[in-house]
C-alpha positions, 0 to 999 in steps of 0.5 A, spaced: 692 161 491 694 155 487 699 150 489 703 147 484 704 139 485 703 133 481 699 133 475 694 138 476 695 144 480 691 145 486 687 151 488 684 154 494 680 160 494 682 164 500 676 168 500 671 162 500 668 159 506 668 152 503 671 146 507 669 141 502 674 144 497 680 145 503 678 137 504 679 135 497 686 139 496 688 136 503 687 129 501 690 130 494 696 133 498 696 127 503 697 122 497 703 126 494 706 126 501 706 119 500 711 120 495 716 125 499 716 131 503 713 137 500 714 144 502 711 150 498 714 157 497 710 163 495 712 166 488 708 173 489 713 178 491 708 184 491 708 186 499 700 187 499 695 184 504 694 178 499 701 176 500 701 177 507 695 172 508 698 167 503 705 167 506 701 166 513 697 160 510 703 157 507 707 157 513 701 153 517 700 149 511 708 147 511 708 146 518 702 141 518 705 137 512 712 136 515 708 133 521 704 129 517 710 127 513 714 125 519 708 120 522 707 117 515 715 115 515 714 113 522 708 108 520 712 106 514 706 109 509 711 112 504 712 109 498 719 107 497 722 108 490 726 101 487 732 102 483 
């Protein structure tokens, strides 16, 4: 699954049991969260097992990212753009 955000897309291989890869992706997402809230949508329209797994993964990921973003705001850790 590819998450398109920032300058370089982030890839999570759902069939691989590699927690270090997931940590790396999550750390990159945390850096992006400081710039603003993030929500991912699935671009795959094909109703198959891959679609179902990715959909559920994104629901969980979006939920976690939303919670973390609220905490970053609460602790004033988001970057504020100056005009």
